[in-house]
Every structure is written in structure tokens, then in C-alpha cells.
C-alpha positions in Angstrom: -5.1 26.0 -3.2 -1.9 27.7 -1.9 0.9 27.0 0.6 0.8 23.2 -0.2 4.1 21.5 0.5 5.4 18.4 -1.3 4.4 15.8 1.2 6.9 12.9 1.3 5.2 11.2 4.3 4.9 7.5 4.3 1.2 7.5 5.3 -1.3 9.0 5.7 0.1 10.3 2.5 -0.3 13.1 0.0 -3.6 13.1 -1.9 -4.1 14.6 -5.4 -4.9 18.3 -5.1 -7.9 18.0 -7.5 -9.4 15.3 -5.2 -9.0 17.5 -2.1 -10.6 20.5 -4.0 -13.5 18.3 -5.2 -14.1 17.0 -1.6 -14.0 20.6 -0.3 -16.6 21.7 -2.9 -19.0 18.9 -2.1 -18.4 18.6 1.6 -21.3 20.7 2.9 -23.9 19.8 0.2 -23.2 16.5 -1.6 -24.8 16.7 -5.1 -27.5 19.1 -4.0 -29.1 16.8 -1.4 -28.6 19.4 1.4 -26.4 17.2 3.5 -22.7 16.3 3.7 -21.4 13.0 2.4 -20.3 12.3 5.9 -23.9 12.6 7.2 -25.7 10.3 4.8 -26.7 6.7 5.7 -24.5 3.9 4.5 -27.7 2.2 3.3 -29.0 5.2 1.4 -29.3 5.2 -2.3 -26.9 8.1 -2.5 -24.2 6.1 -0.7 -25.0 2.9 -2.7 -24.3 4.9 -5.8 -20.9 5.9 -4.4 -19.9 2.3 -3.4 -21.1 0.9 -6.7 -19.2 3.5 -8.7 -16.1 2.8 -6.6 -16.4 -1.0 -7.3 -16.7 -0.3 -11.0 -13.7 2.0 -11.1 -11.5 -0.3 -9.1 -12.5 -3.3 -11.2 -11.6 -1.5 -14.4 -8.4 0.1 -13.2 -7.0 -3.0 -11.5 -8.4 -5.5 -14.1 -10.3 -7.5 -11.5 -11.8 -10.7 -13.0 -15.5 -11.6 -12.5 -14.6 -14.4 -10.0 -13.2 -11.9 -7.4 -15.0 -9.8 -4.8 -14.1 -6.4 -3.5 -14.6 -5.9 0.3 -14.3 -2.7 2.3 -13.1 -3.5 5.7 -12.2 -1.9 9.0 -8.9 -1.7 10.8 -6.5 -1.0 8.0 -4.1 -3.6 6.6 -3.0 -4.7 10.1 -6.5 -6.0 10.8 -6.0 -8.2 7.8 -3.0 -9.7 9.5 -5.6 -11.4 11.7 -8.3 -11.8 9.1 -6.2 -13.6 6.5 -5.3 -16.6 8.8 -8.7 -16.6 10.4 -10.3 -17.0 6.9 -7.7 -19.1 5.0 -5.4 -21.1 7.3 -8.2 -23.7 7.7 -8.0 -24.6 4.0 -5.7 -27.4 5.2 -6.4 -29.3 8.4 -2.8 -29.0 9.6 -3.3 -25.2 9.6 0.0 -24.3 7.9 1.0 -21.2 6.0 4.2 -19.7 4.6 5.2 -16.1 5.1 8.0 -14.4 3.1 9.5 -12.0 5.7 10.9 -9.1 3.7 10.4 -6.3 6.2 8.7 -5.0 9.3 5.0 -5.4 8.2 5.7 -8.9 6.8 7.2 -9.8 10.1 4.2 -8.4 12.0 1.8 -10.3 9.7 3.7 -13.6 10.3 3.7 -13.1 14.1 -0.1 -12.5 14.1 -0.8 -15.5 11.9 1.2 -17.7 14.3 -1.8 -17.4 16.7 -3.8 -19.5 14.4 -1.5 -22.2 13.0 2.0 -23.3 12.0 3.8 -20.5 10.2 7.0 -21.1 8.1 9.1 -17.9 8.0 12.3 -19.5 6.6 12.2 -17.3 3.5 13.5 -14.2 5.3 15.9 -11.3 4.6 16.4 -10.2 8.3 20.0 -11.2 8.1 20.5 -8.5 5.4 18.6 -6.0 7.5 15.8 -6.3 5.0 17.7 -4.4 2.3 16.4 -6.9 -0.3 13.6 -9.3 -1.1 14.6 -12.8 0.0 15.1 -15.4 -2.6 11.9 -17.5 -3.0 12.0 -21.1 -3.8 8.7 -22.7 -4.6 10.1 -26.2 -4.0 10.9 -25.3 -0.4 7.3 -24.5 0.5 5.4 -27.2 2.2 2.7 -28.2 -0.3 0.3 -28.6 2.7 0.4 -24.9 3.2 -2.9 -23.1 3.0 -1.4 -20.1 1.4 1.8 -18.1 0.8 1.9 -14.5 2.1 4.1 -11.7 0.7 4.3 -7.9 1.3 4.8 -6.5 -2.2 6.5 -3.3 -1.2 8.3 -2.5 2.0 7.7 1.1 3.0 10.3 1.2 5.8 13.2 -0.4 4.0 12.5 0.8 0.4 12.3 -2.5 -1.4 9.8 -4.3 -3.6 9.0 -7.5 -5.5 9.9 -6.8 -9.1 8.8 -10.3 -10.1 6.1 -11.9 -8.1 6.7 -15.6 -7.0 4.9 -18.5 -8.7 3.4 -20.6 -5.9 1.7 -23.1 -8.1 -1.6 -24.4 -6.6 -1.0 -22.7 -3.3 -2.9 -19.4 -3.2 -0.6 -16.3 -3.1 -1.7 -13.6 -0.7 -0.3 -10.1 -1.1 -0.3 -7.1 1.2 -0.1 -4.3 -1.4 -0.9 -1.4 0.9 1.9 0.9 -0.3 1.7 0.2 -4.1 -1.8 -1.0 -5.2 -2.6 0.8 -8.5 0.9 2.2 -8.7 1.9 -0.5 -11.3 0.3 -3.0 -13.5 0.1 -6.7 -12.4 -2.1 -9.7 -13.2 -4.5 -10.0 -10.3 -5.5 -13.5 -11.2 -2.1 -14.7 -10.0 -3.2 -14.0 -6.5 -5.8 -15.5 -4.2 -6.1 -12.3 -2.1 -4.8 -8.8 -2.5 -5.4 -6.4 0.4 -4.4 -2.8 1.0 -5.0 0.1 3.4 -6.2 3.2 1.7 -3.8 5.8 3.1 -0.9 5.4 0.6 -2.4 5.5 -2.9 -6.1 5.1 -2.5 -7.5 7.7 0.0 -7.5 8.6 3.7 -6.7 6.3 6.6 -9.3 4.2 8.4 -10.3 1.7 5.8 -8.8 -1.2 3.8 -9.9 -3.1 0.7 -9.7 -6.8 0.2 -9.8 -8.3 -3.3 -10.5 -12.0 -2.9 -11.2 -14.9 -5.3 -14.6 -16.5 -4.8 -13.3 -20.0 -3.9 -11.5 -18.6 -0.9 -14.5 -17.2 0.8 -15.7 -20.3 2.8 -12.8 -21.5 4.9 -13.1 -19.3 8.0 -12.3 -20.7 11.5 -15.4 -21.2 13.6 -14.2 -18.6 16.1 -13.8 -15.9 13.4 -15.8 -12.7 14.4 -18.5 -11.8 12.0 -17.0 -8.5 10.9 -13.7 -10.4 10.0 -15.4 -13.2 8.1 -14.9 -12.6 4.4 -18.0 -14.6 3.4 -20.2 -12.5 5.7 -18.6 -9.3 4.4 -19.1 -10.4 0.8 -22.7 -11.5 1.2 -23.6 -8.2 3.0 -21.6 -6.1 0.4 -19.3 -4.8 3.2 -22.4 -3.2 5.0 -22.9 -5.5 7.9 -22.3 -2.4 10.0 -21.5 1.3 9.3 -18.2 1.4 7.4 -16.1 4.5 6.9 -18.4 6.0 4.3 -16.2 9.1 3.8 -13.1 7.0 3.1 -15.1 5.2 0.4 -16.2 8.5 -1.1 -12.6 9.8 -1.1 -11.4 6.6 -2.7 -13.9 7.1 -5.5 -12.6 10.5 -6.1 -9.0 9.2 -6.2 -9.9 6.5 -8.6 -11.6 9.0 -10.9 -8.5 11.1 -10.8 -6.3 8.1 -11.6 -8.5 7.3 -14.5 -8.3 10.8 -15.8 -4.5 10.7 -15.6 -4.4 7.7 -18.0 -4.9 4.8 -15.6 -2.4 2.5 -14.0 -0.1 2.1 -17.1 0.4 5.9 -17.3 0.9 6.3 -13.5 3.4 3.4 -13.5 5.5 5.2 -16.2 5.3 8.4 -14.1 6.3 6.6 -10.9 9.3 5.1 -12.7 10.4 8.6 -13.8 10.0 10.0 -10.3 12.0 7.2 -8.7 14.8 7.5 -11.4 15.2 11.2 -10.6 15.9 10.4 -7.0 18.0 7.3 -7.4 20.2 9.0 -10.0 20.8 11.8 -7.5 21.8 9.3 -4.9 24.0 7.1 -7.2 25.9 10.1 -8.7 27.0 11.1 -5.2 29.2 9.9 -2.4 27.3 12.3 -0.1 24.1 10.2 -0.2 24.0 6.5 0.4 21.0 4.3 -0.7 19.9 1.7 1.8 18.1 -0.7 -0.5 19.9 -3.2 -2.7 19.7 -1.7 -6.2 17.9 -4.6 -8.0 15.1 -4.5 -5.4 14.6 -0.7 -5.0 11.1 0.5 -4.5 9.4 3.0 -6.7 7.2 4.2 -3.8 9.7 4.7 -1.0 13.2 5.9 -1.7 15.4 5.4 1.4 18.9 6.9 1.8 21.4 8.1 4.4 23.9 10.9 4.5 27.5 9.8 4.6 28.0 12.4 7.3 25.1 11.4 9.6 25.5 14.4 11.8 24.2 16.5 9.0 20.8 14.7 8.9 19.0 17.0 11.2 20.1 20.1 9.2 19.2 18.3 6.0 15.7 17.6 7.2 15.2 21.1 8.7 16.3 22.9 5.5 14.3 20.5 3.3 11.1 21.4 5.3 11.9 25.1 5.1 12.0 24.6 1.3 8.5 23.0 1.2 9.8 19.4 1.2 7.8 17.8 4.1 8.2 14.6 6.1 11.4 13.2 4.8 12.7 11.7 8.1 13.4 8.0 7.7 11.8 5.3 9.9 13.6 4.7 13.2 14.5 1.1 12.1 16.6 2.4 9.2 17.3 6.0 10.1 18.4 8.5 7.4 15.8 9.9 5.1 12.9 8.5 3.2 11.0 10.0 0.3 7.6 8.4 -0.2 6.5 9.2 -3.7 3.1 7.6 -4.1 0.8 8.2 -7.1 -0.2 11.7 -6.0 3.3 13.0 -5.8 3.9 15.0 -9.0 7.2 14.7 -11.0 7.8 18.3 -10.0 8.0 17.3 -6.3 10.7 14.7 -7.0 12.6 17.2 -9.2 12.4 19.8 -6.4 13.8 17.2 -3.9 16.6 16.2 -6.3 17.6 19.8 -6.9 17.6 20.5 -3.1 19.8 17.4 -2.5 22.4 18.5 -5.0 22.3 22.1 -3.7 22.7 20.9 0.0 25.6 18.7 -1.0 27.4 21.5 -2.9 27.3 23.7 0.1 29.0 21.1 2.3 31.7 19.5 0.2 
């Protein structure tokens, strides 16, 4: 494939080129059946083979224990902002939960959960413009809370949890949309992990939920059937027609990740990519990082130009040099390089070289 830019977009994001090529090859005639993968029934044996293979790959790569279920759900991660409280806040009759507000999506999740119960958002870094993860104190959490919710990586502000909190007997819930399978972690420390596909796992339009078995049976009576985790688990995510193409693409992405050495290998590569960009920022007075250094993300590198009036020129010239979608989110401004698993080291090296070259021509 030619004329492919380095896509630094926050999502839908860059997919591995071998995955795109494989999908292109199989698109019209999937495995010789004479039909496209987007045309076959979600209840057919051919699709069941796809979903079972995807389950097996994800279980192996993420180290998912036997007492967890994998659910494929509609609506992306933001649908889970409703589904999480609908399914879990009733674990305690007082309907309480704690949300650590570390950025925009954590704030949206807490606001949605407030429809269903009493939400504690006192652990919050809004006063620092979300440039860091707020300090978490387990002893400050109401022990009657049904769960504690975190957002593990903040795409807009470029921060992440480097050490996940210990919540004791209270289930820890994590929105890992922008970093699932980008680094190793012990999944049995969490009650639920959920993520949209469009960062590291595949195309937009689908999310996955990884949930511990004992959390499946607490749904509020008014929970819609398609948002009820027990119903989804019992029907193997096939209560209705899910996004079959997204599952197929996820399978290809997981096969690619496995061929690259798995999560441990991709974590080392991601650290190398992030270091290239942060070193370029830190060695310069021309670029200013926006995230507090100890909490910097390895997925979303955010920075500003000391001379903000040059930002438009920077973005225009970057795109002309094959460095696509570097504009920062409107809540932060500046530039943002989203460097998910599919971004090769060469892409980050090309961006770092361009940044140094752009600076030399203007100082």
C-alpha cells in the first residue's frame, strides 16, 4: 500500500497496515465461501468461528482469568457510562459509587452515573486542568460504595495511571478505551474493564466489556435488555446483530499483536515511541508539554508551542510532510500525537525530526 501517512489521530485511529491489507484481500470472498465477511449471519458457523477465535486471542493476550466473561457491546465506551451504573450501582441498597475524575471522559461517566445513584467525585484533578491523575486515598472512599470507577488513560489531557489504585473489597472499574493491550496489567485487580475498539483494537462502532462473574447479577430492574450484562453474557453477545465486521477486524488486530510479540513487546515499543517525543519536547523551550511529567501518557502526547501563533503553520507543514491529525483537542489546544499500538517507531521518529527541523527554522 502506498501514500499512507502517519496518522496521529486520537480515534478512530491508525490500524496496522498488515491488518488493512488482510481485510482488503478477504473482503469480497471470506475464506472461499463466496460472500463477504460483512454479509454473513452473526449466527452462522463462519462468524461463530470468528468470535470464538477473538475470545481466545483476547484471553491469552490480556491474561483473562476463567472467572471473567468477554462481552461485545454496542454504543462504544460511552454507552457503558450508562451500563456500568445500571448493572452495578445496585450492589448496595444506597446506590452509591465513587468516580475518580481525571479528565473529560471520566467527568462524562460520572455525570451519567448520577442519573442512577449518589456519585462521589471528590477525587478530582479539575483544579489542575486535568494535567495529572488526582491523588487517590482508599480510606476516603465510602465503604458502602458499589464500585470505584477510573479512566486509565486520558486521551485529551495526555495523562495516565502509572500505578492503579487498591480499592480493597470495592470492585475497581476501568475505562481502558485508549490503552487496553498497550501495556501489561493484572486484570484480576479489576471487577470490570471496558474499552471501545477504535484506539488499539479495531474500527469504531463496538466496545468490549471484561467482567468478573460475580458482578453479572446486580442490574437495576429498569435496565434495557441489550444493556444487561447477564443477558449479554448468557446470549454470548448475540441477543441481536452486533457489529460483525468490527469483531472480525478485532480478530485480525489481535493476530497482528500476537505476531509482534504480544503485550509485553508492544509495551516496550510504546515506551520507546513516547520517549522519542517527550525527549524532543523536554530538550526545547519551543515546545511545552501540557501533562505533569510523572503522569504522562504513552498513548497521547500533548504539547503546545511557546509561540502559539505558529501552531497553524506547524500543523499545516506537518500534514504536508505526511504527519496527519496532530491538532490538539479544543479543551487543551496545541498539538496531540496519539501513538497507539499501530503507530510504528518510524512514525514517532519522523515527527520528532520534523519538530526539531520546524524549531530550527524559527529560532
